[in-house]
N, CA, C and O atoms as a Tripos MOL2 file, in Angstrom:
@<TRIPOS>MOLECULE
protein
  268   267    67     0     0
PROTEIN
NO_CHARGES

@<TRIPOS>ATOM
      1 N          -3.7570  -12.1160  -16.9340 N.3       1 MET1
      2 CA         -5.2250  -11.8930  -16.7890 C.3       1 MET1
      3 C          -5.4840  -11.8110  -15.4200 C.2       1 MET1
      4 O          -6.3920  -11.0820  -15.0200 O.2       1 MET1
      5 N          -4.6320  -12.6260  -14.4640 N.am      2 LEU2
      6 CA         -5.3450  -12.4250  -13.0330 C.3       2 LEU2
      7 C          -4.8670  -11.3490  -12.2780 C.2       2 LEU2
      8 O          -5.4820  -10.9170  -11.3030 O.2       2 LEU2
      9 N          -3.4320  -10.7330  -12.8130 N.am      3 PRO3
     10 CA         -3.4140   -9.5850  -12.2860 C.3       3 PRO3
     11 C          -4.1500   -8.2580  -12.4480 C.2       3 PRO3
     12 O          -4.3140   -7.3990  -11.5820 O.2       3 PRO3
     13 N          -4.5670   -8.2480  -13.7290 N.am      4 ALA4
     14 CA         -5.4900   -7.3790  -14.1270 C.3       4 ALA4
     15 C          -6.8050   -7.4150  -13.3650 C.2       4 ALA4
     16 O          -7.3960   -6.3590  -13.1400 O.2       4 ALA4
     17 N          -7.3770   -8.7950  -12.8860 N.am      5 VAL5
     18 CA         -8.5840   -8.9670  -12.3590 C.3       5 VAL5
     19 C          -8.3300   -8.5730  -10.9620 C.2       5 VAL5
     20 O          -9.2960   -7.9750  -10.4880 O.2       5 VAL5
     21 N          -7.4320   -8.7040  -10.2270 N.am      6 LEU6
     22 CA         -7.3280   -8.5960   -8.9490 C.3       6 LEU6
     23 C          -6.7700   -6.9460   -8.7480 C.2       6 LEU6
     24 O          -6.9680   -6.3750   -7.6750 O.2       6 LEU6
     25 N          -6.0800   -6.2790   -9.8550 N.am      7 ALA7
     26 CA         -6.0630   -4.9500   -9.5170 C.3       7 ALA7
     27 C          -7.3570   -4.1560   -9.6700 C.2       7 ALA7
     28 O          -7.4350   -3.0940   -9.0530 O.2       7 ALA7
     29 N          -8.4380   -4.5780  -10.4660 N.am      8 SER8
     30 CA         -9.6230   -3.9200  -10.3270 C.3       8 SER8
     31 C         -10.5290   -4.1030   -9.3270 C.2       8 SER8
     32 O         -11.4580   -3.4360   -8.8710 O.2       8 SER8
     33 N          -9.8300   -5.6180   -8.9920 N.am      9 LEU9
     34 CA        -11.0290   -5.6910   -7.6550 C.3       9 LEU9
     35 C         -10.4610   -5.0250   -6.2460 C.2       9 LEU9
     36 O         -11.1360   -4.9450   -5.2190 O.2       9 LEU9
     37 N          -9.2830   -4.6250   -6.3670 N.am     10 LEU10
     38 CA         -8.5100   -4.2410   -5.0000 C.3      10 LEU10
     39 C          -9.0140   -2.6730   -5.0230 C.2      10 LEU10
     40 O          -9.2980   -2.0410   -4.0050 O.2      10 LEU10
     41 N          -9.0830   -2.0850   -6.5550 N.am     11 PHE11
     42 CA         -9.3620   -0.9140   -6.6680 C.3      11 PHE11
     43 C         -10.9650   -0.5060   -6.4860 C.2      11 PHE11
     44 O         -11.2260    0.6880   -6.6350 O.2      11 PHE11
     45 N         -11.7220   -1.1380   -6.2690 N.am     12 ALA12
     46 CA        -13.0600   -1.1360   -6.2440 C.3      12 ALA12
     47 C         -13.3820   -1.1200   -4.5940 C.2      12 ALA12
     48 O         -14.1530   -0.3770   -3.9880 O.2      12 ALA12
     49 N         -12.4910   -2.2400   -4.0580 N.am     13 PHE13
     50 CA        -12.5610   -2.5990   -2.6980 C.3      13 PHE13
     51 C         -11.8820   -1.1560   -2.1350 C.2      13 PHE13
     52 O         -12.4530   -0.6400   -1.1750 O.2      13 PHE13
     53 N         -10.6780   -0.4770   -2.6920 N.am     14 SER14
     54 CA        -10.3020    0.5130   -2.0140 C.3      14 SER14
     55 C         -11.4970    1.6460   -2.0940 C.2      14 SER14
     56 O         -11.8810    2.0000   -0.9790 O.2      14 SER14
     57 N         -12.1090    2.2340   -3.1310 N.am     15 ALA15
     58 CA        -13.3450    2.8670   -3.4930 C.3      15 ALA15
     59 C         -14.4980    2.7040   -2.1620 C.2      15 ALA15
     60 O         -15.0390    3.6770   -1.6360 O.2      15 ALA15
     61 N         -14.6900    1.5370   -1.8310 N.am     16 VAL16
     62 CA        -15.9170    1.4110   -1.0370 C.3      16 VAL16
     63 C         -15.4350    1.6090    0.4760 C.2      16 VAL16
     64 O         -16.3080    2.0970    1.1920 O.2      16 VAL16
     65 N         -14.2800    1.3410    1.0710 N.am     17 VAL17
     66 CA        -13.4010    1.3810    1.9080 C.3      17 VAL17
     67 C         -13.3120    2.8990    2.5050 C.2      17 VAL17
     68 O         -13.6630    3.4020    3.5720 O.2      17 VAL17
     69 N         -12.6360    3.4330    1.2420 N.am     18 SER18
     70 CA        -12.4410    5.0290    1.5530 C.3      18 SER18
     71 C         -13.6370    5.4340    1.7140 C.2      18 SER18
     72 O         -13.7150    6.0140    2.7970 O.2      18 SER18
     73 N         -14.8620    5.4080    1.0260 N.am     19 GLN19
     74 CA        -16.1460    6.2160    1.2710 C.3      19 GLN19
     75 C         -16.7110    5.8860    2.3420 C.2      19 GLN19
     76 O         -17.2370    6.7980    2.9780 O.2      19 GLN19
     77 N         -16.7760    4.6660    2.8150 N.am     20 ARG20
     78 CA        -17.2370    4.7770    4.2980 C.3      20 ARG20
     79 C         -16.4850    5.0270    5.3800 C.2      20 ARG20
     80 O         -17.0490    5.4780    6.3770 O.2      20 ARG20
     81 N         -15.2610    4.8160    5.3930 N.am     21 ALA21
     82 CA        -14.1660    5.5030    6.0780 C.3      21 ALA21
     83 C         -14.3720    7.1560    6.5390 C.2      21 ALA21
     84 O         -14.4520    7.5750    7.6940 O.2      21 ALA21
     85 N         -14.4290    7.9480    5.2770 N.am     22 SER22
     86 CA        -14.8270    9.0970    4.8910 C.3      22 SER22
     87 C         -16.3260    9.6870    5.9350 C.2      22 SER22
     88 O         -16.5870   10.8190    6.3400 O.2      22 SER22
     89 N         -16.9580    8.5840    6.0800 N.am     23 ARG23
     90 CA        -18.2290    9.0650    6.4090 C.3      23 ARG23
     91 C         -17.9450    8.6840    8.0910 C.2      23 ARG23
     92 O         -18.5360    9.3230    8.9620 O.2      23 ARG23
     93 N         -17.3390    7.9890    8.3070 N.am     24 ILE24
     94 CA        -17.1710    7.5540    9.8930 C.3      24 ILE24
     95 C         -16.3060    8.2950   10.5860 C.2      24 ILE24
     96 O         -16.5170    8.4220   11.7920 O.2      24 ILE24
     97 N         -15.0700    8.9850    9.9400 N.am     25 PHE25
     98 CA        -14.0790    9.6340   10.5490 C.3      25 PHE25
     99 C         -14.2050   10.8760   10.0270 C.2      25 PHE25
    100 O         -14.3090   11.6820   10.9520 O.2      25 PHE25
    101 N         -14.2450   11.4110    8.9390 N.am     26 GLY26
    102 CA        -14.4890   12.7970    8.3540 C.3      26 GLY26
    103 C         -13.3290   12.2130    6.9510 C.2      26 GLY26
    104 O         -12.7640   11.1220    6.8690 O.2      26 GLY26
    105 N         -13.2870   13.0990    6.2220 N.am     27 ALA27
    106 CA        -12.3510   13.0900    5.0920 C.3      27 ALA27
    107 C         -10.9340   13.1750    5.5550 C.2      27 ALA27
    108 O         -10.1810   12.2680    5.2010 O.2      27 ALA27
    109 N         -10.4830   14.1090    6.2750 N.am     28 VAL28
    110 CA         -9.0760   14.2690    6.7500 C.3      28 VAL28
    111 C          -8.2500   13.3590    7.3140 C.2      28 VAL28
    112 O          -7.1370   12.9550    6.9770 O.2      28 VAL28
    113 N          -9.0800   13.0520    8.3770 N.am     29 PRO29
    114 CA         -8.1840   11.7270    9.1710 C.3      29 PRO29
    115 C          -8.5200   10.2190    8.4020 C.2      29 PRO29
    116 O          -7.8150    9.2390    8.6480 O.2      29 PRO29
    117 N          -9.4620   10.1620    7.6240 N.am     30 ALA30
    118 CA         -9.6750    8.9330    6.8780 C.3      30 ALA30
    119 C          -8.5100    8.9350    5.7730 C.2      30 ALA30
    120 O          -7.8040    7.9530    5.5440 O.2      30 ALA30
    121 N          -8.4130   10.0790    5.1670 N.am     31 ASN31
    122 CA         -7.1100   10.2590    4.0740 C.3      31 ASN31
    123 C          -5.8740    9.7820    4.9550 C.2      31 ASN31
    124 O          -5.3790    8.6830    4.7040 O.2      31 ASN31
    125 N          -5.4350   10.4530    5.8250 N.am     32 PHE32
    126 CA         -4.5340   10.1810    6.6380 C.3      32 PHE32
    127 C          -4.3270    9.0070    7.4060 C.2      32 PHE32
    128 O          -3.1600    8.9290    7.7890 O.2      32 PHE32
    129 N          -5.0740    8.0360    7.7780 N.am     33 TYR33
    130 CA         -4.8050    6.8900    8.0940 C.3      33 TYR33
    131 C          -4.8710    5.5700    6.6830 C.2      33 TYR33
    132 O          -4.6100    4.3670    6.7190 O.2      33 TYR33
    133 N          -5.3150    6.4270    5.5910 N.am     34 ARG34
    134 CA         -5.3030    5.3670    4.5430 C.3      34 ARG34
    135 C          -4.0600    5.3590    3.8910 C.2      34 ARG34
    136 O          -3.5330    4.3670    3.3880 O.2      34 ARG34
    137 N          -3.5490    6.6490    3.9210 N.am     35 LEU35
    138 CA         -1.8570    6.9710    3.5490 C.3      35 LEU35
    139 C          -0.8830    6.1490    4.7240 C.2      35 LEU35
    140 O           0.0400    5.3950    4.4150 O.2      35 LEU35
    141 N          -1.2540    6.4330    5.9780 N.am     36 CYS36
    142 CA         -0.3460    5.5510    6.7140 C.3      36 CYS36
    143 C          -0.6440    3.9350    6.5270 C.2      36 CYS36
    144 O           0.2520    3.2110    6.9600 O.2      36 CYS36
    145 N          -1.4530    3.4700    6.1110 N.am     37 ILE37
    146 CA         -1.3480    1.7920    5.9250 C.3      37 ILE37
    147 C          -1.0900    1.8270    4.7510 C.2      37 ILE37
    148 O          -0.3920    0.8190    4.6340 O.2      37 ILE37
    149 N          -1.1730    2.3990    3.5090 N.am     38 ALA38
    150 CA         -0.5610    2.0570    2.3210 C.3      38 ALA38
    151 C           0.9260    2.3940    2.6120 C.2      38 ALA38
    152 O           1.6660    1.4970    2.2080 O.2      38 ALA38
    153 N           1.3990    3.1540    3.0410 N.am     39 CYS39
    154 CA          2.8850    3.2560    3.4030 C.3      39 CYS39
    155 C           3.7320    2.1210    3.9010 C.2      39 CYS39
    156 O           4.8150    1.6840    3.5110 O.2      39 CYS39
    157 N           2.6790    1.6600    5.1790 N.am     40 LEU40
    158 CA          3.2550    0.4360    6.2250 C.3      40 LEU40
    159 C           3.2190   -0.8840    4.7180 C.2      40 LEU40
    160 O           4.2370   -1.4930    4.3900 O.2      40 LEU40
    161 N           2.1280   -1.0390    4.1560 N.am     41 VAL41
    162 CA          2.2580   -1.8780    3.1370 C.3      41 VAL41
    163 C           3.1460   -2.4570    2.3490 C.2      41 VAL41
    164 O           3.6410   -3.5840    2.3120 O.2      41 VAL41
    165 N           3.3280   -0.9480    1.3750 N.am     42 LEU42
    166 CA          4.0120   -1.3950    0.6710 C.3      42 LEU42
    167 C           5.9180   -1.3310    1.3780 C.2      42 LEU42
    168 O           6.7870   -2.1150    0.9990 O.2      42 LEU42
    169 N           6.1230   -0.3070    2.3320 N.am     43 GLY43
    170 CA          7.1820   -0.8280    3.0790 C.3      43 GLY43
    171 C           7.5070   -2.4880    3.4720 C.2      43 GLY43
    172 O           8.6160   -3.0140    3.5740 O.2      43 GLY43
    173 N           6.3520   -3.0250    3.6270 N.am     44 LEU44
    174 CA          6.7110   -4.5060    4.0660 C.3      44 LEU44
    175 C           6.6910   -5.0560    2.8510 C.2      44 LEU44
    176 O           7.6810   -5.7760    2.7190 O.2      44 LEU44
    177 N           6.0510   -5.0430    1.9590 N.am     45 VAL45
    178 CA          6.3050   -5.5340    0.5420 C.3      45 VAL45
    179 C           7.7010   -5.1830   -0.0060 C.2      45 VAL45
    180 O           8.3350   -6.1160   -0.4980 O.2      45 VAL45
    181 N           8.1650   -4.1730    0.0120 N.am     46 THR46
    182 CA          9.4970   -3.8670   -0.6490 C.3      46 THR46
    183 C          10.4050   -4.5120    0.4780 C.2      46 THR46
    184 O          11.4570   -4.9950    0.0580 O.2      46 THR46
    185 N          10.1890   -4.5940    1.7410 N.am     47 LEU47
    186 CA         10.9740   -5.6350    2.5440 C.3      47 LEU47
    187 C          11.0610   -7.1210    2.1650 C.2      47 LEU47
    188 O          12.0270   -7.7180    1.6890 O.2      47 LEU47
    189 N          10.0530   -7.5070    2.4250 N.am     48 ALA48
    190 CA         10.0140   -8.7970    1.6080 C.3      48 ALA48
    191 C          10.4090   -9.1820    0.6750 C.2      48 ALA48
    192 O          10.9610  -10.2820    0.6650 O.2      48 ALA48
    193 N          10.2720   -8.3850   -0.5350 N.am     49 VAL49
    194 CA         10.8820   -8.4970   -1.9940 C.3      49 VAL49
    195 C          12.1650   -8.9110   -1.4880 C.2      49 VAL49
    196 O          12.5890  -10.0500   -1.6840 O.2      49 VAL49
    197 N          12.7960   -8.0430   -0.8520 N.am     50 ASP50
    198 CA         14.5440   -7.5300   -0.6880 C.3      50 ASP50
    199 C          14.8130   -9.0280   -0.0770 C.2      50 ASP50
    200 O          15.5120   -9.8260   -0.7010 O.2      50 ASP50
    201 N          14.1580   -9.3890    1.3010 N.am     51 ALA51
    202 CA         14.6350  -10.5090    1.6120 C.3      51 ALA51
    203 C          14.5790  -12.0150    1.2420 C.2      51 ALA51
    204 O          15.2340  -12.9610    1.6790 O.2      51 ALA51
    205 N          13.4200  -11.9430    0.1330 N.am     52 SER52
    206 CA         13.5040  -13.3710   -0.5150 C.3      52 SER52
    207 C          14.4980  -13.2630   -1.6670 C.2      52 SER52
    208 O          14.7300  -14.3400   -2.2160 O.2      52 SER52
    209 N          15.1580  -12.1560   -2.1690 N.am     53 ARG53
    210 CA         15.9200  -12.2920   -3.2420 C.3      53 ARG53
    211 C          17.4410  -12.1500   -2.4360 C.2      53 ARG53
    212 O          18.4430  -12.2030   -3.1490 O.2      53 ARG53
    213 N          17.5450  -12.0380   -1.5150 N.am     54 GLY54
    214 CA         18.8640  -12.5000   -0.6580 C.3      54 GLY54
    215 C          19.4870  -11.3260   -0.6800 C.2      54 GLY54
    216 O          20.5400  -11.2690   -0.0450 O.2      54 GLY54
    217 N          19.0050  -10.0680   -1.4190 N.am     55 VAL55
    218 CA         19.6990   -8.7540   -1.2690 C.3      55 VAL55
    219 C          19.7320   -7.7500   -0.3610 C.2      55 VAL55
    220 O          18.7390   -7.9400    0.3410 O.2      55 VAL55
    221 N          20.2420   -6.8930   -0.0150 N.am     56 THR56
    222 CA         19.8460   -5.7720    0.6330 C.3      56 THR56
    223 C          18.8480   -5.2470    0.0660 C.2      56 THR56
    224 O          17.8570   -5.3400    0.7900 O.2      56 THR56
    225 N          18.6220   -4.6730   -1.0180 N.am     57 SER57
    226 CA         17.3780   -3.9270   -1.6160 C.3      57 SER57
    227 C          17.4820   -4.3390   -3.4810 C.2      57 SER57
    228 O          18.3580   -4.8890   -4.1480 O.2      57 SER57
    229 N          16.4090   -3.8780   -3.7540 N.am     58 LEU58
    230 CA         16.3120   -3.8530   -5.1490 C.3      58 LEU58
    231 C          16.9770   -3.0510   -6.0070 C.2      58 LEU58
    232 O          17.4790   -3.4020   -7.0750 O.2      58 LEU58
    233 N          16.9770   -1.9750   -5.5350 N.am     59 HIS59
    234 CA         17.9530   -0.5800   -5.8880 C.3      59 HIS59
    235 C          18.7930   -0.3370   -4.6680 C.2      59 HIS59
    236 O          18.3730   -0.5000   -3.5230 O.2      59 HIS59
    237 N          20.0990    0.0920   -5.0000 N.am     60 ASP60
    238 CA         20.6660    0.7620   -3.8750 C.3      60 ASP60
    239 C          19.7960    1.5650   -2.8800 C.2      60 ASP60
    240 O          19.5900    2.7650   -3.0620 O.2      60 ASP60
    241 N          19.3470    0.9660   -1.9460 N.am     61 GLY61
    242 CA         18.9360    1.8220   -0.8580 C.3      61 GLY61
    243 C          17.3620    2.1960   -1.0990 C.2      61 GLY61
    244 O          16.7990    3.1450   -0.5540 O.2      61 GLY61
    245 N          16.8060    1.3610   -1.9330 N.am     62 ILE62
    246 CA         15.2150    1.8610   -2.2020 C.3      62 ILE62
    247 C          14.5990    1.6910   -0.9760 C.2      62 ILE62
    248 O          13.6790    2.4940   -0.8120 O.2      62 ILE62
    249 N          14.8030    0.8470    0.0410 N.am     63 PHE63
    250 CA         13.8190    0.9380    1.2550 C.3      63 PHE63
    251 C          14.1370    2.1190    2.0380 C.2      63 PHE63
    252 O          13.1570    2.6210    2.5890 O.2      63 PHE63
    253 N          15.2710    2.7020    2.2330 N.am     64 GLN64
    254 CA         15.4580    3.9100    2.8600 C.3      64 GLN64
    255 C          14.8680    4.6350    2.1950 C.2      64 GLN64
    256 O          13.8970    5.1530    2.7470 O.2      64 GLN64
    257 N          15.1470    5.0370    0.6870 N.am     65 ARG65
    258 CA         14.3300    6.1190    0.0500 C.3      65 ARG65
    259 C          13.0020    6.0200    0.2220 C.2      65 ARG65
    260 O          12.3180    7.0090    0.4890 O.2      65 ARG65
    261 N          12.5340    4.8840    0.0950 N.am     66 PHE66
    262 CA         10.7330    4.7290    0.1020 C.3      66 PHE66
    263 C          10.3590    5.5420    1.8840 C.2      66 PHE66
    264 O           9.3960    6.2830    2.0820 O.2      66 PHE66
    265 N          11.2680    5.1910    2.8290 N.am     67 PHE67
    266 CA         10.7070    5.5600    4.0600 C.3      67 PHE67
    267 C          11.5970    7.0960    4.3080 C.2      67 PHE67
    268 O          11.3940    7.7720    5.3170 O.2      67 PHE67
@<TRIPOS>BOND
     1     1     2 1
     2     2     3 1
     3     3     4 2
     4     3     5 am
     5     5     6 1
     6     6     7 1
     7     7     8 2
     8     7     9 am
     9     9    10 1
    10    10    11 1
    11    11    12 2
    12    11    13 am
    13    13    14 1
    14    14    15 1
    15    15    16 2
    16    15    17 am
    17    17    18 1
    18    18    19 1
    19    19    20 2
    20    19    21 am
    21    21    22 1
    22    22    23 1
    23    23    24 2
    24    23    25 am
    25    25    26 1
    26    26    27 1
    27    27    28 2
    28    27    29 am
    29    29    30 1
    30    30    31 1
    31    31    32 2
    32    31    33 am
    33    33    34 1
    34    34    35 1
    35    35    36 2
    36    35    37 am
    37    37    38 1
    38    38    39 1
    39    39    40 2
    40    39    41 am
    41    41    42 1
    42    42    43 1
    43    43    44 2
    44    43    45 am
    45    45    46 1
    46    46    47 1
    47    47    48 2
    48    47    49 am
    49    49    50 1
    50    50    51 1
    51    51    52 2
    52    51    53 am
    53    53    54 1
    54    54    55 1
    55    55    56 2
    56    55    57 am
    57    57    58 1
    58    58    59 1
    59    59    60 2
    60    59    61 am
    61    61    62 1
    62    62    63 1
    63    63    64 2
    64    63    65 am
    65    65    66 1
    66    66    67 1
    67    67    68 2
    68    67    69 am
    69    69    70 1
    70    70    71 1
    71    71    72 2
    72    71    73 am
    73    73    74 1
    74    74    75 1
    75    75    76 2
    76    75    77 am
    77    77    78 1
    78    78    79 1
    79    79    80 2
    80    79    81 am
    81    81    82 1
    82    82    83 1
    83    83    84 2
    84    83    85 am
    85    85    86 1
    86    86    87 1
    87    87    88 2
    88    87    89 am
    89    89    90 1
    90    90    91 1
    91    91    92 2
    92    91    93 am
    93    93    94 1
    94    94    95 1
    95    95    96 2
    96    95    97 am
    97    97    98 1
    98    98    99 1
    99    99   100 2
   100    99   101 am
   101   101   102 1
   102   102   103 1
   103   103   104 2
   104   103   105 am
   105   105   106 1
   106   106   107 1
   107   107   108 2
   108   107   109 am
   109   109   110 1
   110   110   111 1
   111   111   112 2
   112   111   113 am
   113   113   114 1
   114   114   115 1
   115   115   116 2
   116   115   117 am
   117   117   118 1
   118   118   119 1
   119   119   120 2
   120   119   121 am
   121   121   122 1
   122   122   123 1
   123   123   124 2
   124   123   125 am
   125   125   126 1
   126   126   127 1
   127   127   128 2
   128   127   129 am
   129   129   130 1
   130   130   131 1
   131   131   132 2
   132   131   133 am
   133   133   134 1
   134   134   135 1
   135   135   136 2
   136   135   137 am
   137   137   138 1
   138   138   139 1
   139   139   140 2
   140   139   141 am
   141   141   142 1
   142   142   143 1
   143   143   144 2
   144   143   145 am
   145   145   146 1
   146   146   147 1
   147   147   148 2
   148   147   149 am
   149   149   150 1
   150   150   151 1
   151   151   152 2
   152   151   153 am
   153   153   154 1
   154   154   155 1
   155   155   156 2
   156   155   157 am
   157   157   158 1
   158   158   159 1
   159   159   160 2
   160   159   161 am
   161   161   162 1
   162   162   163 1
   163   163   164 2
   164   163   165 am
   165   165   166 1
   166   166   167 1
   167   167   168 2
   168   167   169 am
   169   169   170 1
   170   170   171 1
   171   171   172 2
   172   171   173 am
   173   173   174 1
   174   174   175 1
   175   175   176 2
   176   175   177 am
   177   177   178 1
   178   178   179 1
   179   179   180 2
   180   179   181 am
   181   181   182 1
   182   182   183 1
   183   183   184 2
   184   183   185 am
   185   185   186 1
   186   186   187 1
   187   187   188 2
   188   187   189 am
   189   189   190 1
   190   190   191 1
   191   191   192 2
   192   191   193 am
   193   193   194 1
   194   194   195 1
   195   195   196 2
   196   195   197 am
   197   197   198 1
   198   198   199 1
   199   199   200 2
   200   199   201 am
   201   201   202 1
   202   202   203 1
   203   203   204 2
   204   203   205 am
   205   205   206 1
   206   206   207 1
   207   207   208 2
   208   207   209 am
   209   209   210 1
   210   210   211 1
   211   211   212 2
   212   211   213 am
   213   213   214 1
   214   214   215 1
   215   215   216 2
   216   215   217 am
   217   217   218 1
   218   218   219 1
   219   219   220 2
   220   219   221 am
   221   221   222 1
   222   222   223 1
   223   223   224 2
   224   223   225 am
   225   225   226 1
   226   226   227 1
   227   227   228 2
   228   227   229 am
   229   229   230 1
   230   230   231 1
   231   231   232 2
   232   231   233 am
   233   233   234 1
   234   234   235 1
   235   235   236 2
   236   235   237 am
   237   237   238 1
   238   238   239 1
   239   239   240 2
   240   239   241 am
   241   241   242 1
   242   242   243 1
   243   243   244 2
   244   243   245 am
   245   245   246 1
   246   246   247 1
   247   247   248 2
   248   247   249 am
   249   249   250 1
   250   250   251 1
   251   251   252 2
   252   251   253 am
   253   253   254 1
   254   254   255 1
   255   255   256 2
   256   255   257 am
   257   257   258 1
   258   258   259 1
   259   259   260 2
   260   259   261 am
   261   261   262 1
   262   262   263 1
   263   263   264 2
   264   263   265 am
   265   265   266 1
   266   266   267 1
   267   267   268 2
@<TRIPOS>SUBSTRUCTURE
     1 MET1         2 RESIDUE 1 A MET
     2 LEU2         6 RESIDUE 1 A LEU
     3 PRO3        10 RESIDUE 1 A PRO
     4 ALA4        14 RESIDUE 1 A ALA
     5 VAL5        18 RESIDUE 1 A VAL
     6 LEU6        22 RESIDUE 1 A LEU
     7 ALA7        26 RESIDUE 1 A ALA
     8 SER8        30 RESIDUE 1 A SER
     9 LEU9        34 RESIDUE 1 A LEU
    10 LEU10       38 RESIDUE 1 A LEU
    11 PHE11       42 RESIDUE 1 A PHE
    12 ALA12       46 RESIDUE 1 A ALA
    13 PHE13       50 RESIDUE 1 A PHE
    14 SER14       54 RESIDUE 1 A SER
    15 ALA15       58 RESIDUE 1 A ALA
    16 VAL16       62 RESIDUE 1 A VAL
    17 VAL17       66 RESIDUE 1 A VAL
    18 SER18       70 RESIDUE 1 A SER
    19 GLN19       74 RESIDUE 1 A GLN
    20 ARG20       78 RESIDUE 1 A ARG
    21 ALA21       82 RESIDUE 1 A ALA
    22 SER22       86 RESIDUE 1 A SER
    23 ARG23       90 RESIDUE 1 A ARG
    24 ILE24       94 RESIDUE 1 A ILE
    25 PHE25       98 RESIDUE 1 A PHE
    26 GLY26      102 RESIDUE 1 A GLY
    27 ALA27      106 RESIDUE 1 A ALA
    28 VAL28      110 RESIDUE 1 A VAL
    29 PRO29      114 RESIDUE 1 A PRO
    30 ALA30      118 RESIDUE 1 A ALA
    31 ASN31      122 RESIDUE 1 A ASN
    32 PHE32      126 RESIDUE 1 A PHE
    33 TYR33      130 RESIDUE 1 A TYR
    34 ARG34      134 RESIDUE 1 A ARG
    35 LEU35      138 RESIDUE 1 A LEU
    36 CYS36      142 RESIDUE 1 A CYS
    37 ILE37      146 RESIDUE 1 A ILE
    38 ALA38      150 RESIDUE 1 A ALA
    39 CYS39      154 RESIDUE 1 A CYS
    40 LEU40      158 RESIDUE 1 A LEU
    41 VAL41      162 RESIDUE 1 A VAL
    42 LEU42      166 RESIDUE 1 A LEU
    43 GLY43      170 RESIDUE 1 A GLY
    44 LEU44      174 RESIDUE 1 A LEU
    45 VAL45      178 RESIDUE 1 A VAL
    46 THR46      182 RESIDUE 1 A THR
    47 LEU47      186 RESIDUE 1 A LEU
    48 ALA48      190 RESIDUE 1 A ALA
    49 VAL49      194 RESIDUE 1 A VAL
    50 ASP50      198 RESIDUE 1 A ASP
    51 ALA51      202 RESIDUE 1 A ALA
    52 SER52      206 RESIDUE 1 A SER
    53 ARG53      210 RESIDUE 1 A ARG
    54 GLY54      214 RESIDUE 1 A GLY
    55 VAL55      218 RESIDUE 1 A VAL
    56 THR56      222 RESIDUE 1 A THR
    57 SER57      226 RESIDUE 1 A SER
    58 LEU58      230 RESIDUE 1 A LEU
    59 HIS59      234 RESIDUE 1 A HIS
    60 ASP60      238 RESIDUE 1 A ASP
    61 GLY61      242 RESIDUE 1 A GLY
    62 ILE62      246 RESIDUE 1 A ILE
    63 PHE63      250 RESIDUE 1 A PHE
    64 GLN64      254 RESIDUE 1 A GLN
    65 ARG65      258 RESIDUE 1 A ARG
    66 PHE66      262 RESIDUE 1 A PHE
    67 PHE67      266 RESIDUE 1 A PHE
């Protein structure tokens, strides 16, 4: 239940932040920065999960494929 609630809250938060950012920066720069931040966060999560399991990757070279 907690993951579902967390996902819905983060999705709503993402929509609010996206709308405000597009008003401030414009649509194209806001989407560019949003994608850059998402890429960095997903990369850090992938790296953290890999390090916590004591393996080089979840799947052979997944971190390298991601980036």
